[in-house]
C-alpha positions as CSV (number, residue, x, y, z in Angstrom):
1,M,116.0,90.3,106.0
2,N,116.2,93.3,103.6
3,L,112.5,93.8,103.9
4,I,112.9,96.4,106.7
5,K,115.3,98.9,108.0
6,I,115.4,100.1,111.6
7,D,117.2,103.4,112.2
8,G,118.8,103.0,108.8
9,V,120.3,99.6,109.5
10,S,119.3,96.4,107.6
11,Y,119.8,93.0,109.3
12,D,120.3,89.7,107.6
13,V,119.0,87.4,110.4
14,G,116.9,84.8,108.6
15,T,113.3,84.0,107.5
16,V,110.9,86.9,107.8
17,E,107.1,87.0,108.1
18,L,105.7,90.6,107.9
19,K,102.1,91.5,108.9
20,R,100.6,94.9,108.3
21,D,97.4,96.2,110.1
22,G,95.6,99.3,109.0
23,E,93.5,101.3,111.5
24,I,91.1,104.1,110.6
25,I,91.0,106.8,113.3
26,Y,87.7,108.7,113.9
27,D,87.2,112.1,115.4
28,H,85.8,111.6,118.8
29,L,84.1,115.0,118.8
30,T,81.8,114.2,115.9
31,K,81.1,110.6,116.8
32,G,77.5,109.9,117.7
33,T,74.1,108.6,116.5
34,A,71.7,110.5,114.3
35,L,67.9,110.7,114.8
36,D,67.4,107.8,112.4
37,F,69.9,105.8,114.6
38,S,72.6,105.8,111.9
39,E,76.1,106.2,113.2
40,I,78.0,109.4,112.6
41,N,81.8,109.1,112.4
42,D,84.2,111.4,110.7
43,A,87.3,109.5,109.6
44,V,90.3,111.8,110.1
45,A,93.4,109.6,109.7
46,A,94.9,106.2,109.2
47,R,97.8,104.4,110.8
48,Y,99.6,101.2,109.9
49,S,101.1,98.9,112.5
50,Y,103.5,96.1,111.6
51,S,104.3,92.8,113.2
52,L,107.5,91.0,112.3
53,K,108.4,87.3,112.9
54,I,111.9,86.0,112.4
55,E,113.5,82.6,112.4
56,P,117.4,82.4,112.3
57,K,119.1,81.1,109.2
58,P,119.5,77.3,109.4
59,G,123.1,76.4,110.3
60,A,124.2,80.0,111.0
61,N,125.6,81.2,114.2
62,N,123.3,83.4,116.3
63,A,125.6,86.5,116.3
64,E,123.5,88.5,113.9
65,Y,120.3,87.4,115.6
66,D,121.7,88.3,119.0
67,E,122.8,91.7,117.7
68,F,119.3,92.3,116.2
69,Y,117.6,91.3,119.4
70,Y,119.9,93.6,121.5
71,D,119.2,96.5,119.1
72,I,115.5,96.2,119.1
73,T,115.3,95.9,122.8
74,N,117.3,99.1,123.3
75,P,115.1,101.4,125.4
76,K,114.5,104.2,122.9
77,S,111.3,106.3,122.8
78,A,110.9,105.8,119.0
79,R,112.7,104.1,116.1
80,F,112.8,105.2,112.5
81,V,111.5,102.2,110.5
82,E,111.0,101.5,106.8
83,F,108.6,98.8,105.7
84,P,107.2,97.6,102.4
85,F,103.9,99.4,101.5
86,A,102.0,98.7,98.3
87,Q,104.7,98.6,95.6
88,S,107.0,101.0,97.5
89,K,108.1,101.6,101.1
90,L,106.6,103.4,104.1
91,A,109.1,105.2,106.5
92,F,107.9,106.5,109.8
93,W,108.7,106.8,113.5
94,A,107.4,103.9,115.5
95,K,107.4,102.5,119.0
96,I,108.4,98.9,119.6
97,K,105.4,97.7,121.4
98,A,106.5,94.1,122.3
99,V,109.4,91.7,121.6
100,S,109.4,88.0,122.4
101,D,111.3,84.9,121.3
102,V,111.8,81.3,122.4
103,L,114.8,79.3,123.5
104,H,115.2,75.9,121.7
105,K,117.4,73.5,123.6
106,S,119.1,70.6,121.8
107,Y,122.1,68.3,122.2
108,V,124.1,70.6,119.9
109,G,123.3,73.6,122.1
110,N,120.8,76.4,122.7
111,K,119.4,78.4,119.9
112,W,117.0,81.3,120.1
113,G,114.2,81.7,117.5
114,G,110.6,82.5,116.9
115,L,111.3,86.2,117.4
116,S,108.2,88.4,117.3
117,V,108.3,92.2,117.2
118,E,105.4,94.7,117.1
119,F,105.8,98.2,115.7
120,T,103.2,100.9,116.4
121,P,103.4,104.3,114.7
122,V,104.0,107.3,116.8
123,K,101.5,109.3,114.8
124,P,99.1,108.5,111.9
125,Q,100.7,108.1,108.4
126,R,97.8,109.4,106.4
127,Y,95.2,112.1,107.1
128,A,91.8,112.7,105.5
129,N,91.6,115.3,102.7
């Protein structure tokens, strides 16, 4: 999983699906409706949130997966993350909004998987010119 870094650490835990959401932020002081009923909105910034889904490597032990889970659920106010963005990377401070995974039971033993993590930026990454 060399697609991302969290606090400068890369984890090699398995298959990764990465989703990026962009949000345009509007100035609430200039938001309104004109006399011709058209909307008035001044876009002032943009922020990018990321969602990460991980499945452990087949046949591997869960030590790295468990270490990753323990790290991302560490109660910190913000984490410094680095994600792919366009043909480069985007690094920013983010809050971990939600973490969840599923326990798969089998005759061989228990295995955690289906890990989902949501990252929300602490502040916008782009501002209007």
